[in-house]
Structures are given as structure tokens and as C-alpha cells.
N, C-alpha and C positions, 0 to 999 in steps of 0.2 A: 226277054225284054222287060224292062222295069216300067211300071205305071205308078205314078204318084197322084193321089187324089187329095183335093182340098180346094181352097179358095185363094186365088192369085194374090190378093193384097194382104193376106194374113202375115203377121210378122214371123210366126213359126214356119210358115211355108217358105218365106224368103230365106230363112236360115237353111232349110232343107235344099232349096234350089241352089243356093250358093255352095253348099257342101257338095252336092252332086256335080255341079258345073266346075267347081274347083278341082275335081278329080277326073274330069273328062268322062263322066258316066252318062251315057245316053238314056233318055227316058221319055215316055209319053205323059202328058199332063191331062187329067180329067178334072175340070172345074165344076164343082157342085152347083155353083150359082148359075152357070150356063147350061150344063148337061144334066143336072140333078143326080140323084142316087136312088136306085130302085130297091124295093124290099128284098128281092132275091140276092142282090149284092150285099146288103146289110146282113142278111141271114148267113150268107157264106162266110163273111168276116166273123160274125158272132160265133159260128161253129168252131172257128179256129182260135179266136182270141178272147171270146167271152163278150157278151153284150155290154157288160159293165164298162169295159175299156173303150167302147165306141162313142159313148156320149161325152161331150165336152161340158162338164158341169162347172168349169171355171170361167167359161166364156160369158160375155154379156147377154147373149141370146137366152141362155138358160137362167142366168141370174135375174133377168127381167120377168120371168114367169111368176105367176102367183104361187105362194107357198104350197097350196094344195096340189099344184101340178108338179112341183119339185119333190114332193114327199112320196114315199112308198113306191119307188121306181120298180117296175117289172119289165121284163123283156118286151112285152106287148106295148106297154106305155112308152118305153124308150124308142121303139121303132116308130110309133105314131108321131112322137115329137120330132125325130130326125127326118122323117119323110115330109112332115109339114114345114120344117125349117132346117134345111141342110147345113146351116151355120152351126147347128148343135152337134154335128158329127166331128169327132176329134180329128185333128189334122197335124201332120199329114198322115195318110194311110198309104203305105207303099207295098205293092205286090211285085215280087221278083221271083218268078218261078214258084217254088214251094215256100218261099219266105214271105211272111206278112209282118210288117212293122207298123205299129200304131203309135203316133206321136214322134217327135224328133228327139233323138238322143245320139249325138255325134259318135260316141263310143260304140253304141249298138249298130249304127249305120256302118261304121268301119269294120266291125266283126262280120256283118251279114252281107254287105254289098262290096264285092271286090271286082 
């Protein structure tokens, strides 16, 4: 089973939903805004993809941070930011068995999700 993590109204999420729906691929959706994201889940993803890939530094939530919070990112600092504000978690994150996809890339989705 596929689980897609993110925020429902995010434009990138809408692209991912449309891609999955257009191919008839079933999935469960985990909404960070409603269900949150716990540290254990973030650590599991970081072990597989690297903590650097998990933080959405291009999003408005991160850009609104004061420069001292944006600087010198460490795994610990990034986890604290993402736990405090799940909007800073990159999206979508897709778990499909052993496959973990971070961010939406239609070509990568096509290769990994059949």
C-alpha cells in the first residue's frame, strides 16, 4: 500500500494526487496539518533519504524564519523546526513498500510506482 504524506492544499501535493489518481493508483493520505508528524517518522525517513532532503527550505514557512534560524542547519535543528511547524516538511513524501520518494517528480514516480 502507498501512503502519501503532505498538506492537502499544497500545489505540489495536488500534482502528486492528480498523477496517482490519473493512473488509478490507490493510496492513503496522511495530512501533516491534521495528523502531525512525529520524530520517529522523521528519523526513519532521514535514515533512508538524509535529513537535508526533508526540510522544505523553499517554502514560505522556512523563508519567514529569522536568518539565525535558517543558518547552520543540523539534523537536530531541522527536526525541531519540522516538528514545530509541519509545513516545513518537504512534500509529498511517499512510502510504497521499500520505496521512499521525497518531493514530486513525475518521471521518478513513473519509475518507482507501478
